[in-house]
C-alpha positions, 0 to 999 in steps of 0.5 A, a space after each residue: 212147768 219147769 221148761 217155762 222157768 228160763 223164759 219167765 226169768 228172761 221176761 222178768 230181766 227184760 221188764 226190770 231193764 225196761 223199768 230201769 231205763 224209763 226211770 233213768 230217762 225220767 231222772 235225767 229229762 229236763 223240767 217239763 214245766 220249763 217255759 222254753 224247751 227247745 229241740 236239739 239242733 246241734 247245740 245251737 239255738 234255732 235261727 228261724 221257725 221250723 215252718 219257715 219257707 225255703 227260697 224258690 231256687 231250691 225247688 229246681 235243684 230238688 227236681 234235678 236231684 230227684 231225676 238223678 235219684 230215679 236214675 239210680 232206682 232204675 239202674 240197679 235192677 237193670 244191672 241184674 237183668 241186662 245180661 239176660 235181656 240183651 240188646 233191648 235192655 241196653 237200648 231202653 236204658 240209653 233211651 231212659 238216660 237220654 230223657 233224663 239228660 234232656 231234662 237236665 239240659 232243660 234245667 241248665 238252660 232255664 238256670 236251675 243250676 245257677 246259684 246267683 
């Protein structure tokens, strides 16, 4: 039973710290019955509702971002295997980049990158 004394002492210290932190959080929290409890947003009051809609011009920009994001997701593992696979891996990556470039050119032509 002696070998468990340090473990039980550490467990007691941890439980005391957890209780102390919960008590400190309860002591410094705002009044839960307050009429207006706003989430923290950099110190400024919210200018609009959290469920407000975004302007439609943000969606094509998001799609272009996701295209470049997927490019990076596939390029990192590709860098590890390109020396083992050889020319076929290089050709496949340039084919993939060509498809992404066609998507970006299409988005550009449709005006997805224009802000006005």
